[in-house]
N, C-alpha and C positions, 0 to 999 in steps of 0.2 A: 954736505951740508944739503941743509932743508932748503929746500926754493919755493915759497907758495905763491904764484904772481893769482890765479884763477880758484877760489876757493870749491865752486863748484865742478863738475869734470862731469859729469852721465855715467863716467861708467859703474856706480853702482844701483843704477836704476835698477838691472834686474835682479836685485837682490846676493848681487856676490860685492866682494873687494878687495883688493889690495893688499897685498904680504910687504912683510922692508926687500926681500925680494926677487922681488916682482910680479909671484903667483899669484893668481885669485883663488880665492877661497868663498862660501856663505855663507853673509852674513852673522848667522845662529850658529855658526862651528864652535867647539868648544873652546880654540885659539883666540877666537876673536870674544867672544864671548867675558872669557878669562881678563885679556886688556882690555877693554871695554870697562871692566870691573873695574881694575886699578885704576884706569880715567875716573870714573866714579867719586870713589875712593880719594884718590889728587885732588879732586873738586872742592871735596867734603872739609877736607886740610886748608884749602885754600879759604873756606868759608869761616875756618873756624883761627886760622889768621890772623881775621880783621880783630878778633876780641884777645888773642895774646896779650897782654902790655909786659911781660917780659923779653926782652930783648936777644938774648941765650935761648930760651923757647923758640922764638920765633925763626934766630937764623937754623939753628935746629932743623924745624920743618920743613922752613925752604929749602934746605941740603936734601932732606925726605923728598921733595917737591920732587926736584932736580931727578932724585934716582930713581922715583916713582916713571918718568917719561924713561931711563934705563930701563926697568921692569917693563915694562910696554914694550920698547925696543927687541926687548929680547922676548916675548914672548911671540910676537906678531915677526922675525922670523925662525922659519923652517930650521931644523937644525939638520938634516936632508941637504947634500954637498958638500958639510961640514963647512961652511962660510967664514971662512980665518977674519973678515971685517968685521963681519958681524958684532955688535954692538950686546954685550951681554951683563949680568951681571957677577960679581966679583964679591970675592968673601971679604976685601977690607970693605965696604960699604956695609958687610953684615958686622961685622967686628966694633965700625964707627957707632953704627945701631946700638948694639949690645953695650959700649962703653958709656954712651948716651945713656941710654934705660936705668944703667946701675946709680948713674951719677943722681938724677932725678928720684930714684928709688932708696936713694939713701935717706931722703929728707920724707921720708913716708914711713910710719908707722903698719907693720904688718895687718895684714886683713883681719878681721877677726866673725864678719859674716859678708855676704855678697853684696857688692853697693849696685844702685837702680843708676841707668846714664842718666847723666843730670847735673844736678849742683849752679856751678855759675855757667854762664853761655860761656866760655871756650871750651871750657868741661865738657859740657852738652854736643859740642859739636865734633871733639873728639871723638866720645863713645861712640857714634852717629861715624866719624870716619873709620873707626875700629871694625864695628858691626860689616860697610860695606866693603872692609881688609879683608875680613874672616871671607864672604861670599867670593872673595877673588880668589882666593885661596882655595876655595871648595872648587871654585872652575879650574883652579890649575890641575886640582888633584884630577880632574874629570880628563884634564887635556893628556893627564901624565897614561892616561888608560888609552888614549890611541896614540897615541906619537911619540917619542922622545924632545925632553927638553931638556936645558940647563940646571940640576935641579938646584944650583943657588937661586934661582928664582921661587922656587916655592921657597927657600929656608930665608931669604928675604920677606917673603908676603909672614909666613908664621912669628917673625922676630917682629916685624914692623905692630902687626897686631896685638903684640905686648906695647911697645912700646909706646904705641897712643893709650891701649888702656894705663898706663904710669902717668904716660904726659895730662892723662883726665883728670888723675887723682891729686897727681901734684899741682897743679890747675882750682882743683878745688881744697886751696889751704894747705894742703901736701896732705892730702886726706880729710882733713879736719871739718870739713864741710860737706865732704860724701854725703849720697843718698843714699843710708843702708837697707838693704829689704830686710821686712817681716816677717818671716814667715806666718801665714796664715792671720795677718793683720786684718783682711776688711772680713772675715766670712761670720 
């Protein structure tokens, strides 16, 4: 259980940070970058939720925010030592994302062109969260080159960016008010 009595510890003043297993690493390593990007995407989802007026979508996003803390915990726990008590992303979390994504996407007409990030306020923030999630995914891929991780962590991040794209379109009147890309329009 997490217990935070004191927010500042001064232990990071040297540019290092503590990982979930108690070890320390540099704040600019791939692992810290990856879970930092997950945290940023989670924050963007929190902003999007301020504008989401559909209770089911809001509940789904709340569950996702919790899952993202699980993802951050997974990424912050080195695989070395095979810590049996480590919190890891599991397939059921990915399955739920896919089910909810499919349900949202069922209400949306197929794309005939790319869409620009924007439209409604919740859609714009969900697109922002999607872009940040993609950046997190790239950091996770870079991290994989350096060390072993739970493969479901990468899979979750990939599926989440898909979910956020579809959720953004759904918030744009099920895609009807998406902002369409018009190639070469401003030439």
